[in-house]
C-alpha positions as YAML, in Angstrom:
chain: A
units: angstrom
residues:
- id: 1
  name: MET
  ca: [10.53, 4.35, -68.13]
- id: 2
  name: GLN
  ca: [7.11, 3.52, -66.83]
- id: 3
  name: PHE
  ca: [7.36, 0.10, -68.40]
- id: 4
  name: LEU
  ca: [10.70, -0.56, -66.67]
- id: 5
  name: LYS
  ca: [9.31, 0.36, -63.22]
- id: 6
  name: HIS
  ca: [6.34, -1.86, -63.81]
- id: 7
  name: PHE
  ca: [8.59, -4.73, -64.93]
- id: 8
  name: LYS
  ca: [10.85, -4.43, -61.84]
- id: 9
  name: LEU
  ca: [7.86, -4.33, -59.54]
- id: 10
  name: ASN
  ca: [6.34, -7.35, -61.25]
- id: 11
  name: LEU
  ca: [9.65, -9.24, -60.95]
- id: 12
  name: TYR
  ca: [9.87, -8.32, -57.26]
- id: 13
  name: PHE
  ca: [6.43, -9.79, -56.54]
- id: 14
  name: LYS
  ca: [7.22, -12.98, -58.45]
- id: 15
  name: GLN
  ca: [10.38, -13.47, -56.38]
- id: 16
  name: LEU
  ca: [8.51, -12.70, -53.19]
- id: 17
  name: ILE
  ca: [5.89, -15.35, -53.98]
- id: 18
  name: HIS
  ca: [8.46, -18.06, -54.79]
- id: 19
  name: ASN
  ca: [10.89, -17.37, -51.91]
- id: 20
  name: PRO
  ca: [9.46, -15.01, -49.28]
- id: 21
  name: LEU
  ca: [12.38, -15.28, -46.81]
- id: 22
  name: THR
  ca: [15.04, -13.91, -49.16]
- id: 23
  name: LEU
  ca: [13.40, -10.57, -49.71]
- id: 24
  name: SER
  ca: [11.44, -10.03, -46.51]
- id: 25
  name: SER
  ca: [14.29, -10.45, -44.03]
- id: 26
  name: LYS
  ca: [17.88, -9.38, -44.02]
- id: 27
  name: TYR
  ca: [19.07, -12.35, -41.99]
- id: 28
  name: GLN
  ca: [18.58, -15.91, -43.06]
- id: 29
  name: LEU
  ca: [18.63, -18.76, -40.57]
- id: 30
  name: SER
  ca: [19.63, -22.19, -41.70]
- id: 31
  name: SER
  ca: [17.50, -25.16, -40.72]
- id: 32
  name: PHE
  ca: [20.33, -26.38, -38.47]
- id: 33
  name: SER
  ca: [20.27, -23.06, -36.51]
- id: 34
  name: ILE
  ca: [16.51, -23.25, -36.07]
- id: 35
  name: LEU
  ca: [16.83, -26.85, -34.87]
- id: 36
  name: ILE
  ca: [19.50, -25.89, -32.31]
- id: 37
  name: ILE
  ca: [17.35, -22.98, -31.03]
- id: 38
  name: PHE
  ca: [14.36, -25.28, -30.49]
- id: 39
  name: ILE
  ca: [16.51, -27.89, -28.73]
- id: 40
  name: LEU
  ca: [17.87, -25.19, -26.39]
- id: 41
  name: LEU
  ca: [14.34, -23.95, -25.67]
- id: 42
  name: MET
  ca: [13.23, -27.51, -24.89]
- id: 43
  name: ILE
  ca: [16.13, -27.95, -22.45]
- id: 44
  name: VAL
  ca: [15.30, -24.68, -20.69]
- id: 45
  name: GLY
  ca: [11.62, -25.66, -20.50]
- id: 46
  name: ALA
  ca: [12.42, -29.11, -19.14]
- id: 47
  name: SER
  ca: [14.73, -27.64, -16.50]
- id: 48
  name: LEU
  ca: [12.03, -25.19, -15.34]
- id: 49
  name: LEU
  ca: [9.30, -27.85, -15.20]
- id: 50
  name: PRO
  ca: [10.07, -29.04, -11.62]
- id: 51
  name: LEU
  ca: [9.68, -25.47, -10.37]
- id: 52
  name: LEU
  ca: [5.97, -25.40, -11.29]
- id: 53
  name: ASN
  ca: [3.49, -25.89, -8.46]
- id: 54
  name: VAL
  ca: [1.29, -28.72, -9.73]
- id: 55
  name: GLN
  ca: [-1.16, -30.81, -7.72]
- id: 56
  name: LEU
  ca: [-2.87, -33.87, -9.09]
- id: 57
  name: THR
  ca: [-5.98, -33.04, -7.08]
- id: 58
  name: PRO
  ca: [-5.92, -29.32, -6.34]
- id: 59
  name: SER
  ca: [-7.57, -28.21, -3.14]
- id: 60
  name: HIS
  ca: [-10.42, -25.78, -3.45]
- id: 61
  name: SER
  ca: [-10.15, -24.56, 0.09]
- id: 62
  name: LEU
  ca: [-7.65, -22.36, 1.84]
- id: 63
  name: PRO
  ca: [-5.52, -23.62, 4.70]
- id: 64
  name: GLY
  ca: [-7.31, -23.18, 7.98]
- id: 65
  name: ILE
  ca: [-7.57, -23.70, 11.69]
- id: 66
  name: SER
  ca: [-10.71, -24.69, 13.51]
- id: 67
  name: VAL
  ca: [-11.30, -23.73, 17.16]
- id: 68
  name: SER
  ca: [-14.07, -25.59, 18.97]
- id: 69
  name: TYR
  ca: [-15.35, -25.32, 22.55]
- id: 70
  name: ARG
  ca: [-18.24, -26.54, 24.68]
- id: 71
  name: TRP
  ca: [-20.48, -24.97, 27.28]
- id: 72
  name: PRO
  ca: [-23.00, -27.54, 28.54]
- id: 73
  name: ASP
  ca: [-26.65, -26.42, 28.56]
- id: 74
  name: ALA
  ca: [-25.90, -22.92, 27.21]
- id: 75
  name: SER
  ca: [-28.05, -21.55, 24.41]
- id: 76
  name: ALA
  ca: [-26.62, -20.65, 21.03]
- id: 77
  name: ARG
  ca: [-27.19, -16.95, 21.66]
- id: 78
  name: VAL
  ca: [-25.34, -16.99, 25.00]
- id: 79
  name: ILE
  ca: [-22.40, -18.88, 23.50]
- id: 80
  name: GLU
  ca: [-22.29, -16.42, 20.61]
- id: 81
  name: GLN
  ca: [-22.29, -13.37, 22.89]
- id: 82
  name: GLU
  ca: [-20.04, -14.62, 25.69]
- id: 83
  name: VAL
  ca: [-17.48, -16.76, 23.86]
- id: 84
  name: THR
  ca: [-17.62, -16.68, 20.06]
- id: 85
  name: ALA
  ca: [-17.74, -12.89, 19.65]
- id: 86
  name: LYS
  ca: [-14.80, -12.39, 22.04]
- id: 87
  name: LEU
  ca: [-12.63, -15.02, 20.37]
- id: 88
  name: GLU
  ca: [-13.50, -13.84, 16.85]
- id: 89
  name: GLY
  ca: [-12.36, -10.34, 17.77]
- id: 90
  name: LEU
  ca: [-9.03, -11.71, 18.96]
- id: 91
  name: PHE
  ca: [-8.51, -13.97, 15.96]
- id: 92
  name: SER
  ca: [-9.16, -11.24, 13.42]
- id: 93
  name: SER
  ca: [-5.78, -9.71, 14.32]
- id: 94
  name: VAL
  ca: [-3.77, -12.82, 13.39]
- id: 95
  name: LYS
  ca: [-1.30, -12.23, 10.54]
- id: 96
  name: GLY
  ca: [-2.30, -13.59, 7.13]
- id: 97
  name: ILE
  ca: [-5.93, -14.26, 8.02]
- id: 98
  name: LYS
  ca: [-8.28, -14.25, 5.07]
- id: 99
  name: GLY
  ca: [-11.60, -14.99, 6.74]
- id: 100
  name: VAL
  ca: [-13.27, -15.79, 10.03]
- id: 101
  name: SER
  ca: [-16.53, -17.71, 10.24]
- id: 102
  name: SER
  ca: [-18.30, -19.14, 13.25]
- id: 103
  name: VAL
  ca: [-21.04, -21.58, 14.18]
- id: 104
  name: SER
  ca: [-22.77, -21.47, 17.55]
- id: 105
  name: SER
  ca: [-25.30, -24.04, 18.71]
- id: 106
  name: LYS
  ca: [-26.74, -25.24, 21.98]
- id: 107
  name: GLY
  ca: [-23.76, -26.26, 24.14]
- id: 108
  name: PHE
  ca: [-21.20, -25.98, 21.36]
- id: 109
  name: GLY
  ca: [-19.30, -23.41, 19.31]
- id: 110
  name: ARG
  ca: [-16.76, -23.48, 16.48]
- id: 111
  name: ILE
  ca: [-14.73, -20.76, 14.83]
- id: 112
  name: ASN
  ca: [-13.14, -21.46, 11.44]
- id: 113
  name: LEU
  ca: [-10.14, -19.38, 10.44]
- id: 114
  name: SER
  ca: [-9.01, -19.41, 6.82]
- id: 115
  name: PHE
  ca: [-5.59, -18.10, 5.86]
- id: 116
  name: LYS
  ca: [-3.84, -16.96, 2.71]
- id: 117
  name: LYS
  ca: [-1.98, -19.75, 0.92]
- id: 118
  name: THR
  ca: [1.40, -18.18, 1.69]
- id: 119
  name: VAL
  ca: [0.95, -18.25, 5.48]
- id: 120
  name: ASN
  ca: [3.01, -20.58, 7.66]
- id: 121
  name: LEU
  ca: [0.17, -22.54, 9.29]
- id: 122
  name: ASP
  ca: [2.28, -23.71, 12.22]
- id: 123
  name: ALA
  ca: [3.20, -20.14, 13.16]
- id: 124
  name: ALA
  ca: [-0.45, -19.09, 12.80]
- id: 125
  name: ARG
  ca: [-1.53, -22.00, 15.04]
- id: 126
  name: PHE
  ca: [0.99, -20.93, 17.67]
- id: 127
  name: GLU
  ca: [-0.32, -17.35, 17.54]
- id: 128
  name: VAL
  ca: [-3.95, -18.53, 17.85]
- id: 129
  name: ALA
  ca: [-3.05, -20.82, 20.78]
- id: 130
  name: SER
  ca: [-1.31, -17.91, 22.54]
- id: 131
  name: LEU
  ca: [-4.39, -15.73, 22.09]
- id: 132
  name: ILE
  ca: [-6.62, -18.48, 23.50]
- id: 133
  name: ARG
  ca: [-4.39, -18.92, 26.57]
- id: 134
  name: ARG
  ca: [-4.53, -15.18, 27.28]
- id: 135
  name: ALA
  ca: [-8.29, -14.89, 26.75]
- id: 136
  name: TYR
  ca: [-9.38, -18.09, 28.51]
- id: 137
  name: SER
  ca: [-9.43, -16.44, 31.95]
- id: 138
  name: ASP
  ca: [-11.92, -13.85, 30.64]
- id: 139
  name: LEU
  ca: [-14.36, -16.52, 29.41]
- id: 140
  name: PRO
  ca: [-17.14, -17.92, 31.64]
- id: 141
  name: GLU
  ca: [-16.06, -20.75, 33.98]
- id: 142
  name: GLN
  ca: [-18.30, -23.39, 32.41]
- id: 143
  name: VAL
  ca: [-16.64, -23.09, 28.98]
- id: 144
  name: SER
  ca: [-14.20, -25.89, 28.14]
- id: 145
  name: PHE
  ca: [-10.72, -25.00, 27.03]
- id: 146
  name: PRO
  ca: [-10.92, -24.41, 23.24]
- id: 147
  name: GLU
  ca: [-9.46, -27.17, 21.05]
- id: 148
  name: LEU
  ca: [-7.48, -26.40, 17.90]
- id: 149
  name: SER
  ca: [-7.49, -28.52, 14.78]
- id: 150
  name: MET
  ca: [-5.69, -27.80, 11.53]
- id: 151
  name: GLY
  ca: [-6.79, -28.46, 7.97]
- id: 152
  name: THR
  ca: [-9.90, -27.69, 5.98]
- id: 153
  name: GLN
  ca: [-13.00, -26.81, 7.89]
- id: 154
  name: GLY
  ca: [-16.04, -29.03, 7.71]
- id: 155
  name: ARG
  ca: [-19.40, -27.48, 7.03]
- id: 156
  name: ILE
  ca: [-22.15, -28.26, 9.51]
- id: 157
  name: ILE
  ca: [-25.65, -27.46, 8.37]
- id: 158
  name: ASN
  ca: [-28.30, -27.45, 11.06]
- id: 159
  name: PRO
  ca: [-31.28, -25.10, 11.42]
- id: 160
  name: TYR
  ca: [-30.58, -24.66, 15.15]
- id: 161
  name: PHE
  ca: [-27.17, -23.06, 14.56]
- id: 162
  name: ILE
  ca: [-26.45, -19.36, 14.42]
- id: 163
  name: ASN
  ca: [-23.97, -18.74, 11.58]
- id: 164
  name: PHE
  ca: [-21.92, -15.57, 11.30]
- id: 165
  name: LYS
  ca: [-19.24, -14.55, 8.80]
- id: 166
  name: LEU
  ca: [-16.88, -11.61, 8.98]
...
């Protein structure tokens, strides 16, 4: 009896080594079925390919709006306190904003607004322009009307600037 069990077990292992699919799975797939499955998967993959968001040169910066203004002969500290701080406070309430950074120098100021990638930049620009129109009457008379520009913000490095980030 022991010999018979050992013989059956030995025969089972020999069959498993020579043809592993027959004993290890209950269902056998023919090579034609496997080929059809792979062709169907390729068609599904090819049809989903245009839906991927691919850029040849991906941008490393978020979409943004830059607000710049001038105040002739004003120091960087005065521009920061009287103009930049007020406008930054207003802009921080814009929907979808990711970051606010500012640069104030002698006679000049710039506020860079970066937004989440999902934000409609035109709607955000309209909201920022509306906030500027409302707040412009509260700014000092010598300050020029702030100009808006869309796109990525340029970095200005100058030791005479006061840089702040929120």
